[in-house]
C-alpha positions as CSV (number, residue, x, y, z in Angstrom):
1,M,-11.8,13.3,-39.5
2,T,-13.7,11.1,-41.8
3,G,-14.2,7.0,-40.9
4,T,-13.7,5.2,-37.8
5,P,-10.4,6.0,-36.1
6,R,-7.8,3.3,-35.6
7,F,-7.4,4.1,-31.8
8,D,-9.3,5.6,-29.2
9,L,-5.9,7.4,-27.7
10,L,-2.5,8.1,-29.0
11,V,0.1,8.7,-27.0
12,R,2.5,10.4,-29.7
13,G,6.2,11.5,-29.6
14,G,7.5,10.2,-26.2
15,L,10.2,8.2,-25.2
16,V,9.0,4.6,-24.1
17,V,10.3,3.1,-21.0
18,D,8.8,-0.6,-21.4
19,G,8.4,-2.0,-17.6
20,T,10.8,-4.6,-18.6
21,G,14.2,-3.3,-17.5
22,R,15.2,-2.7,-21.4
23,P,16.3,0.1,-22.6
24,A,14.3,2.8,-23.5
25,R,13.2,3.8,-27.1
26,P,11.2,6.0,-29.0
27,A,7.8,5.0,-30.0
28,D,4.4,5.9,-30.3
29,V,1.4,4.0,-28.1
30,G,-1.8,3.4,-29.6
31,V,-4.9,2.7,-27.1
32,S,-8.0,0.7,-28.6
33,G,-10.5,-1.1,-26.5
34,G,-8.6,-0.5,-23.5
35,R,-5.5,-2.1,-25.1
36,L,-2.0,-1.4,-26.2
37,T,-0.3,-1.2,-29.7
38,V,3.3,0.0,-30.0
39,L,4.2,1.5,-33.3
40,P,7.7,2.3,-34.1
41,R,8.0,6.1,-34.6
42,D,8.2,6.1,-38.8
43,S,5.1,3.4,-38.8
44,S,2.9,6.1,-36.5
45,P,-0.4,7.4,-37.7
46,G,0.0,10.4,-40.1
47,S,-2.1,13.9,-39.4
48,A,-4.7,15.6,-41.3
49,S,-5.8,18.9,-40.5
50,G,-8.2,20.1,-37.3
51,S,-7.3,19.9,-33.4
52,V,-7.4,17.3,-30.8
53,S,-7.5,18.0,-27.3
54,G,-5.8,16.2,-24.6
55,S,-2.4,16.8,-24.7
56,V,0.2,16.9,-21.6
57,S,1.0,20.3,-22.1
58,G,-2.2,21.7,-23.6
59,S,-4.0,21.0,-26.6
60,V,-1.9,20.0,-29.9
61,S,-2.6,22.3,-33.0
62,R,-3.1,18.9,-35.1
63,S,-5.2,16.0,-35.5
64,V,-4.3,12.6,-36.1
65,A,-6.5,10.9,-38.5
66,D,-5.9,7.5,-36.8
67,A,-6.7,8.8,-33.5
68,A,-9.9,9.8,-31.6
69,E,-7.5,11.8,-29.0
70,V,-4.0,12.6,-28.8
71,L,-1.3,13.1,-25.7
72,D,1.3,14.6,-27.1
73,A,4.4,13.0,-24.9
74,R,7.4,14.7,-26.4
75,G,10.4,15.1,-24.1
76,R,8.4,13.1,-21.8
77,V,8.9,9.4,-20.5
78,V,5.8,7.2,-21.2
79,S,5.6,4.4,-18.8
80,P,3.0,1.3,-17.8
81,G,1.2,2.6,-14.8
82,F,2.9,2.3,-11.5
83,V,1.6,-0.4,-9.0
84,D,1.9,0.1,-5.3
85,V,2.3,-3.2,-4.2
86,H,1.5,-1.9,-0.3
87,T,-1.2,0.1,0.4
88,H,-3.7,0.4,3.4
89,S,-6.3,2.1,0.7
90,D,-9.0,-0.9,1.7
91,G,-11.3,2.0,3.1
92,V,-10.9,4.9,1.7
93,A,-13.0,5.2,-1.2
94,L,-16.1,3.5,0.8
95,L,-15.7,6.7,3.2
96,G,-19.5,8.3,3.2
97,A,-20.2,5.6,-0.1
98,P,-23.5,4.1,-0.5
99,G,-22.7,0.0,0.0
100,G,-20.5,0.3,2.6
101,G,-21.4,-2.2,5.1
102,D,-21.2,-5.8,6.9
103,G,-21.4,-7.8,3.8
104,S,-25.2,-7.3,3.6
105,G,-25.4,-4.1,1.7
106,G,-25.6,-1.4,4.8
107,V,-24.7,2.2,4.2
108,S,-22.0,3.7,5.7
109,D,-22.7,6.7,8.2
110,R,-19.7,9.0,8.0
111,V,-18.2,11.3,4.8
112,S,-14.5,11.1,4.0
113,G,-13.8,14.9,5.3
114,G,-15.1,16.9,2.1
115,D,-11.8,18.5,0.5
116,S,-9.3,16.4,2.7
117,G,-11.3,13.4,1.7
118,R,-11.0,14.3,-1.9
119,E,-7.5,14.8,-1.4
120,L,-6.9,11.1,-0.1
121,V,-8.8,9.2,-2.5
122,R,-6.6,11.3,-6.0
123,A,-3.2,11.3,-4.1
124,S,-2.6,7.9,-5.4
125,V,-3.4,8.2,-8.9
126,L,-1.9,11.8,-9.3
127,Q,1.6,10.0,-8.8
128,G,0.9,7.8,-11.5
129,V,-0.5,4.8,-9.5
130,T,-2.8,2.7,-11.7
131,T,-3.0,-0.5,-9.8
132,E,-3.0,-0.1,-5.5
133,I,-2.6,-3.5,-3.6
134,C,-4.6,-3.4,-0.4
135,G,-5.1,-6.0,2.4
136,N,-1.5,-5.7,3.6
137,C,0.3,-6.0,6.8
138,G,-3.0,-8.7,7.9
139,S,-4.9,-6.1,7.9
140,S,-8.3,-6.4,5.1
141,L,-12.0,-5.8,4.9
142,F,-12.6,-9.7,4.9
143,P,-12.9,-12.2,5.5
144,A,-15.3,-13.4,8.3
145,L,-17.7,-16.0,10.0
146,P,-21.1,-14.4,9.5
147,E,-21.4,-14.2,13.3
148,R,-18.2,-12.2,13.7
149,L,-19.5,-9.4,11.0
150,A,-21.1,-7.0,13.2
151,A,-17.7,-7.2,16.0
152,M,-15.2,-6.7,12.4
153,R,-17.5,-3.7,11.6
154,A,-17.1,-2.0,14.9
155,E,-13.0,-2.5,14.8
156,T,-12.5,-1.4,10.8
157,R,-14.0,2.1,12.0
158,I,-11.6,2.5,13.8
159,T,-8.7,1.1,11.8
160,F,-9.7,2.8,8.6
161,G,-11.2,6.2,9.9
162,G,-15.1,5.5,9.2
163,D,-17.5,2.7,8.6
164,V,-16.2,1.1,5.8
165,G,-17.8,-2.1,6.4
166,A,-16.7,-5.9,7.1
167,Y,-17.0,-8.6,4.6
168,A,-17.6,-12.2,4.6
169,D,-15.1,-12.7,1.6
170,F,-13.4,-11.2,-1.3
171,A,-16.8,-11.1,-3.4
172,G,-18.5,-8.9,-1.1
173,F,-15.6,-6.6,-1.0
174,A,-15.3,-6.0,-4.6
175,A,-18.8,-5.8,-4.7
176,A,-19.2,-2.8,-2.5
177,H,-16.2,-1.1,-3.9
178,G,-17.7,-1.9,-8.1
179,R,-20.8,0.6,-6.3
180,V,-17.8,3.0,-5.7
181,P,-16.7,5.1,-8.9
182,R,-12.6,5.0,-9.2
183,A,-10.3,6.4,-11.0
184,N,-7.6,3.7,-10.6
185,H,-7.4,-0.5,-10.1
186,L,-7.5,-1.7,-6.6
187,A,-6.4,-5.5,-5.6
188,S,-6.8,-7.2,-2.1
189,L,-5.0,-9.7,0.1
190,V,-6.1,-11.5,2.4
191,G,-5.1,-10.0,5.8
192,H,-4.0,-13.0,8.7
193,G,-4.7,-10.7,11.5
194,T,-8.7,-10.4,10.0
195,L,-8.9,-13.7,9.5
196,R,-8.6,-14.8,12.6
197,A,-10.4,-12.0,14.0
198,G,-13.0,-13.1,11.9
199,V,-13.2,-16.5,13.2
200,L,-12.0,-16.8,16.6
201,G,-12.1,-13.0,17.5
202,P,-9.1,-10.6,19.0
203,V,-8.1,-12.8,21.5
204,D,-4.4,-14.1,22.7
205,R,-4.7,-18.2,22.4
206,P,-3.8,-20.6,19.5
207,A,-6.4,-21.5,17.2
208,R,-8.3,-24.6,17.7
209,P,-8.3,-27.3,14.9
210,A,-11.7,-26.7,14.0
211,E,-11.0,-22.9,13.9
212,L,-8.1,-23.3,11.9
213,R,-9.9,-25.3,9.1
214,A,-12.4,-22.6,9.0
215,M,-9.7,-19.8,8.4
216,C,-8.5,-22.3,5.9
217,A,-11.8,-22.7,4.3
218,L,-12.3,-19.0,4.3
219,L,-9.3,-17.9,2.9
220,D,-9.5,-20.6,-0.1
221,A,-13.0,-19.3,-0.9
222,S,-11.6,-15.6,-1.3
223,L,-8.7,-16.9,-3.3
224,A,-10.6,-18.5,-5.5
225,Q,-12.7,-15.4,-5.9
226,G,-9.5,-13.5,-6.8
227,A,-7.7,-12.1,-3.6
228,A,-4.1,-11.7,-4.4
229,G,-2.5,-13.6,-1.9
230,L,-2.4,-14.1,2.1
231,S,-0.6,-11.2,4.2
232,T,0.4,-11.2,7.9
233,G,1.3,-8.5,10.5
234,L,3.2,-10.6,13.0
235,I,4.0,-7.1,15.1
236,Y,0.2,-6.5,15.2
237,T,-2.7,-7.9,17.2
238,P,-4.6,-10.5,17.1
239,G,-2.1,-11.8,14.0
240,S,1.1,-11.9,16.5
241,Y,-0.7,-14.3,18.9
242,A,-0.1,-16.9,16.0
243,G,2.6,-19.1,16.1
244,T,4.4,-20.4,13.0
245,A,2.6,-23.3,12.5
246,E,-0.7,-21.5,12.3
247,V,0.6,-19.4,9.2
248,V,2.4,-21.9,7.4
249,A,-1.0,-23.9,7.4
250,L,-2.8,-21.0,5.9
251,A,0.2,-20.0,3.9
252,E,-0.2,-23.8,2.2
253,V,-4.0,-22.6,0.3
254,A,-2.2,-19.8,-0.9
255,A,0.2,-21.8,-2.5
256,R,-2.1,-24.2,-3.6
257,H,-3.7,-21.1,-5.5
258,G,-0.4,-19.8,-7.0
259,K,-0.3,-16.8,-4.6
260,P,2.2,-15.4,-2.4
261,Y,2.7,-15.1,1.1
262,V,3.2,-11.4,2.2
263,T,4.6,-11.2,5.4
264,H,5.6,-7.6,7.9
265,L,7.7,-9.6,9.6
266,R,7.0,-10.4,13.3
267,D,10.7,-7.9,14.3
268,E,11.9,-5.1,12.3
269,M,14.4,-4.3,14.5
270,S,16.3,-6.1,17.0
271,R,15.4,-9.6,16.0
272,V,14.7,-8.5,12.2
273,E,17.0,-11.5,11.4
274,E,15.4,-14.1,13.1
275,A,12.1,-12.9,12.0
276,L,13.4,-13.2,8.4
277,E,14.3,-16.8,9.4
278,E,10.4,-17.5,10.4
279,A,9.2,-16.3,7.0
280,I,11.7,-17.8,5.2
281,E,10.6,-21.1,7.0
282,I,6.9,-20.5,6.5
283,S,7.6,-20.2,2.8
284,R,9.8,-23.8,2.6
285,R,7.3,-25.4,4.8
286,S,4.2,-24.1,2.8
287,G,5.4,-23.8,-0.7
288,A,4.4,-20.6,-1.1
289,A,6.1,-17.9,-3.0
290,L,7.7,-15.1,-0.1
291,H,7.3,-11.7,-0.3
292,V,8.9,-9.2,2.5
293,S,7.0,-6.4,3.2
294,H,8.4,-2.9,3.3
295,H,11.3,-4.3,4.1
296,K,13.9,-2.4,7.0
297,T,15.9,-2.7,9.4
298,A,14.4,0.1,12.3
299,G,15.9,1.2,15.4
300,R,19.0,2.1,16.6
301,Y,19.7,-1.9,17.7
302,A,19.2,-3.0,13.8
303,W,20.5,0.0,11.7
304,G,23.0,-1.0,9.4
305,R,21.5,-4.8,9.8
306,T,20.5,-4.4,6.1
307,E,24.3,-5.6,4.9
308,R,23.0,-9.3,6.5
309,T,19.6,-9.3,5.8
310,L,19.9,-8.3,1.9
311,P,22.9,-10.8,0.9
312,R,20.3,-13.7,2.8
313,L,17.9,-12.7,0.1
314,A,20.0,-12.9,-2.8
315,E,21.6,-16.1,-1.5
316,L,17.8,-17.5,-1.2
317,R,17.3,-16.7,-4.5
318,A,20.6,-17.5,-6.0
319,G,19.8,-21.1,-4.5
320,G,16.1,-21.2,-6.8
321,M,13.5,-19.9,-3.8
322,D,10.8,-17.3,-4.9
323,V,11.6,-14.5,-2.7
324,T,11.1,-10.9,-3.2
325,C,10.7,-7.5,-1.2
326,D,9.0,-4.2,-1.3
327,V,10.4,-1.1,0.4
328,Y,9.2,3.0,0.6
329,P,11.9,5.7,-0.1
330,Y,11.7,7.5,3.4
331,T,13.2,6.8,6.7
332,A,9.9,6.8,8.7
333,G,7.1,4.9,9.3
334,S,3.7,5.2,10.0
335,T,1.0,2.5,12.4
336,A,-1.1,3.1,15.1
337,L,-0.5,4.7,18.5
338,A,-1.6,1.1,19.8
339,A,0.8,-0.8,18.2
340,M,3.6,0.7,20.4
341,L,1.7,-1.1,23.6
342,P,2.9,-4.9,24.5
343,P,0.9,-7.4,22.9
344,W,-1.3,-8.8,25.8
345,A,-2.6,-4.8,26.0
346,N,-4.6,-5.6,23.1
347,D,-5.9,-8.8,24.2
348,G,-9.9,-8.7,23.2
349,G,-10.0,-6.0,21.2
350,L,-10.4,-2.1,21.5
351,R,-12.9,-2.2,24.4
352,A,-10.6,-4.3,26.5
353,L,-7.7,-1.8,25.3
354,T,-9.1,1.0,26.6
355,A,-10.5,-0.4,30.0
356,R,-6.7,-1.6,30.9
357,L,-5.5,1.9,29.7
358,G,-8.1,3.3,32.6
359,D,-6.3,1.1,35.3
360,P,-2.9,2.7,37.0
361,A,-1.7,-0.6,37.8
362,Q,-2.2,-1.6,34.1
363,R,-0.4,1.5,32.8
364,D,2.5,0.5,35.1
365,R,2.6,-2.5,34.1
366,M,2.7,-1.1,30.3
367,R,5.4,0.6,31.5
368,R,7.9,-2.0,32.4
369,A,7.0,-3.9,29.5
370,I,8.4,-0.9,27.5
371,A,11.3,-0.1,29.3
372,E,12.1,-4.3,29.7
373,G,10.6,-5.8,26.9
374,V,8.6,-8.6,26.5
375,P,10.1,-11.8,24.5
376,G,8.9,-12.0,20.9
377,W,7.4,-8.4,20.9
378,E,9.2,-5.9,18.5
379,N,9.1,-2.6,21.1
380,T,9.4,0.3,18.8
381,V,9.2,2.7,21.9
382,G,12.1,0.4,23.3
383,N,14.0,0.4,20.1
384,G,13.9,4.3,19.6
385,G,12.2,6.1,21.9
386,W,9.1,8.2,22.3
387,D,11.1,11.6,21.2
388,R,10.8,9.5,17.6
389,I,7.3,9.0,18.0
390,S,4.5,11.5,16.2
391,V,1.0,12.2,16.2
392,A,-0.2,12.1,12.6
393,C,-4.0,11.6,13.2
394,A,-6.3,12.2,16.4
395,P,-9.5,13.5,15.0
396,R,-10.4,15.1,18.4
397,H,-7.1,16.7,19.5
398,P,-5.7,18.4,16.2
399,R,-3.2,20.4,18.1
400,A,-1.6,17.3,19.2
401,E,-0.9,16.3,15.3
402,G,2.8,16.6,14.3
403,A,3.9,16.9,17.8
404,T,6.2,13.9,19.5
405,I,4.7,11.8,22.6
406,A,7.9,12.9,24.0
407,D,6.7,16.6,23.4
408,L,3.2,16.6,24.6
409,A,4.3,15.1,27.6
410,T,6.5,17.6,28.2
411,A,4.8,20.5,27.8
412,A,2.1,18.6,30.5
413,G,4.1,17.5,32.8
414,A,3.4,14.2,32.4
415,D,4.9,10.7,31.9
416,P,5.0,9.6,27.7
417,L,3.5,6.5,28.5
418,D,0.5,8.3,30.2
419,V,0.0,10.9,27.7
420,A,-0.3,8.5,24.8
421,A,-2.5,6.3,26.9
422,D,-4.6,9.2,27.6
423,L,-4.7,10.3,23.9
424,L,-5.8,6.5,22.9
425,V,-8.8,6.6,25.8
426,A,-9.8,10.5,24.5
427,E,-9.8,9.1,20.6
428,D,-11.6,5.7,21.3
429,G,-8.3,4.3,20.1
430,E,-8.2,6.2,16.7
431,V,-4.7,7.3,16.4
432,T,-2.1,6.9,13.8
433,I,1.3,7.9,14.5
434,I,4.7,8.2,12.4
435,S,7.7,6.7,13.6
436,H,11.1,7.9,12.9
437,S,13.0,4.7,12.8
438,M,15.1,4.1,10.0
439,I,18.7,5.8,8.5
440,E,19.1,6.8,5.2
441,D,21.8,3.7,4.5
442,D,19.7,1.3,4.9
443,V,17.1,2.5,2.8
444,R,18.9,3.1,-0.1
445,R,20.5,-0.4,0.1
446,V,16.5,-2.0,0.0
447,L,16.1,0.6,-3.0
448,A,19.2,-0.7,-5.0
449,A,18.6,-4.3,-4.5
450,P,17.1,-6.0,-7.6
451,Y,14.6,-8.0,-6.2
452,A,13.1,-5.2,-4.6
453,M,9.9,-3.5,-5.7
454,I,8.6,-0.1,-4.9
455,G,5.2,-0.1,-2.4
456,S,3.8,3.0,-0.5
457,D,2.7,1.7,2.4
458,G,0.1,4.2,2.4
459,V,-2.3,4.9,5.3
460,P,-4.9,7.5,3.7
461,K,-7.4,8.0,6.6
462,P,-9.4,11.3,6.8
463,G,-8.0,14.5,8.8
464,G,-4.2,14.7,10.1
465,R,-1.3,14.6,8.6
466,P,-0.7,11.3,7.2
467,H,2.6,10.1,6.0
468,P,3.8,11.8,2.7
469,R,4.7,8.2,1.1
470,W,0.8,8.1,0.0
471,A,1.5,11.6,-2.2
472,G,4.8,10.9,-3.0
473,T,6.4,7.6,-3.0
474,F,6.9,7.3,-6.8
475,P,8.1,10.7,-8.1
476,R,10.1,10.5,-5.2
477,V,12.1,7.4,-6.3
478,L,12.3,8.9,-9.9
479,G,13.4,12.4,-8.4
480,R,15.8,11.6,-5.9
481,Y,17.1,8.5,-6.2
482,V,17.1,8.1,-10.0
483,R,17.6,11.9,-11.2
484,E,19.8,13.4,-8.5
485,L,21.3,10.7,-6.5
486,G,21.6,8.2,-9.7
487,L,21.1,5.0,-7.3
488,L,18.8,3.6,-10.1
489,G,18.8,3.9,-13.8
490,L,15.5,4.9,-15.3
491,E,14.7,1.5,-16.7
492,E,15.6,0.0,-13.5
493,A,13.6,2.0,-11.3
494,V,10.7,2.1,-13.5
495,H,10.8,-2.1,-13.7
496,K,10.5,-1.7,-9.8
497,M,7.5,0.1,-10.1
498,T,5.6,-2.0,-12.9
499,G,6.7,-5.0,-14.9
500,M,8.4,-6.4,-11.4
501,A,5.4,-6.0,-9.7
502,A,3.2,-6.7,-12.0
503,A,4.8,-10.4,-12.1
504,R,5.0,-10.6,-8.2
505,F,1.0,-10.5,-7.8
506,G,-0.5,-12.1,-11.0
507,L,-1.4,-8.9,-12.8
508,T,-1.4,-10.6,-16.2
509,G,-1.1,-7.7,-18.9
510,R,-0.2,-5.2,-16.9
511,G,3.1,-3.4,-15.9
512,V,4.5,-3.7,-19.5
513,I,4.2,-1.8,-22.8
514,R,3.5,-4.1,-25.7
515,D,0.9,-5.3,-28.0
516,G,-2.2,-6.2,-26.1
517,A,-1.4,-5.3,-22.9
518,H,-3.6,-3.4,-20.6
519,A,-3.7,0.4,-21.5
520,D,-2.6,1.6,-18.1
521,L,0.4,4.3,-18.6
522,V,1.9,6.9,-17.0
523,V,3.4,10.0,-19.1
524,F,6.3,12.1,-16.8
525,D,9.3,14.5,-17.4
526,P,12.6,13.0,-16.3
527,A,13.5,16.1,-15.6
528,E,11.2,17.3,-13.5
529,V,9.4,14.6,-11.6
530,A,9.5,15.4,-8.4
531,D,7.5,14.8,-4.8
532,L,6.6,17.8,-3.1
533,A,4.5,16.4,-0.2
534,T,5.7,16.9,3.6
535,F,5.1,15.7,6.6
536,T,3.9,19.1,7.3
537,E,1.8,19.4,4.2
538,P,1.4,15.8,3.5
539,L,-1.3,15.4,0.6
540,L,0.4,18.2,-1.7
541,P,1.0,16.6,-5.6
542,P,4.1,16.1,-7.5
543,T,5.3,17.6,-10.2
544,G,6.2,16.2,-13.5
545,V,3.3,13.8,-13.7
546,G,1.8,15.0,-16.5
547,A,-0.9,12.4,-17.9
548,V,-2.3,8.9,-16.3
549,V,-4.3,6.5,-18.3
550,V,-6.1,3.8,-16.9
551,G,-8.0,0.8,-18.7
552,G,-7.6,3.4,-22.2
553,A,-9.1,6.3,-20.2
554,V,-7.4,9.5,-19.6
555,V,-7.7,10.0,-15.4
556,V,-4.8,12.8,-15.2
557,R,-3.8,15.8,-18.0
558,D,-1.4,18.2,-16.7
559,G,-1.6,17.1,-13.5
560,E,-5.2,17.2,-12.7
561,E,-7.7,14.7,-12.7
562,T,-10.2,14.5,-15.7
563,G,-13.1,13.2,-13.9
564,A,-13.0,9.8,-15.6
565,R,-13.4,6.7,-13.4
566,P,-12.8,3.6,-15.3
567,G,-10.9,1.8,-12.2
568,R,-12.1,-1.5,-11.2
569,V,-11.3,-4.2,-8.8
570,L,-9.2,-6.8,-10.2
571,A,-10.2,-10.5,-9.5
572,L,-6.6,-12.5,-9.9
């Protein structure tokens, strides 16, 4: 090969699905300086003698004169890199990494679990995700007032499975991640629960006017630095302690920055329609675009209600409202075991919760609350039962992992609430669960909605048995819901995973294959792509995802990581 190659990389011979929803077309895709050039098949560079490694299925026994590296995509689809719009991957890359801390450059004191930790970090990119959006459900690693950072850091150890730090603002968060090489990109929302704890602490009371002003100022600063929007998790404390007016005031700040209000509704179960109306009110009063996280109608009292919530969203869109949602392709969710308890149990934070759990009278009060309900509380167990709650991660009690709370109670001859309470106390609150709370018909209806995009809601914490969605969401959509069931067309599904997601979160130049776009790509076999991750083996990588390109560098080849680390934190 002589002269300077025209392209750093050429993806040759594939069927391009460009992320816009338009029909697939044959084309080659060139990469130069981290940007794309689309080449109609009859105008792609000629070949010369020699050999260039880097094919999807092995080395290509030829060289392309105008490219330094070639990926052979014959028989495969070339799409934009997938955008996972809903993750809880805020801290997984920081576990055990220098630079984790309280915003002042401390060093983390926990490693990420050896091989298991590495599997967690790489699971996302192996399924084709080139950009993760974290900070969801009201939980992020920033912002906070300086005097609150030490307490916040103690809480994030529990939430994220290790010492990942707490940061004063988005810039501090981005700097910490910037010290840790990563394969794909990361963007973050500002979590309302974190923001509230970072000013008031984890207390059950309204924000005072000065406190609300401080929250607005912290939010404004982080959005100006590049955070992607405002998120709430209104079933989780301390976010659930806020009234609608507080959220409206914060969403107004997001609106001024042209960034969305992203919400885990206050109730996704028996009061899901009422909770959706609250989100609509917040959007209308604030002027912020509305994005409903992992839209579902869960629990036996809400099954089938997507037949009402989805037409309501469609009606709003037809009337000009900017509202979208995301969804994961499973009938089970995952969260913290402490979220199964009434909100007052968590008032004051982890130490206060632990003290209450050690008091038999407080346990009886919690038992009654689950049986009878609490006004304004989702009450997952009351809507389903302890037999639908299984332990995903309990680091000191691995034998409990995979079992339901009901089964553990039967084996111990104990009440399920006591079993859950004992486990939380023994684990210092660090227990993750999986909740089997949905039905397939509702999942399919949301997946098929034209304004629904794809998010894994992955919770990558070290150890245990995390939900398989962290490793399988995107191949599952392509394999099960596109190829096997025909629920979605290929172009439509890719649009939901790429262009639609990028447009919602302001990822300019991403999510599409066009001249000048950022060079984030996935090469997959539409006949073979499938998820293999299960609830028993949740980190098994998928089949059929051959190559992943991030920032113009090949980070996955033949389904294996290459070791390239071009990913960065995106300021939006």
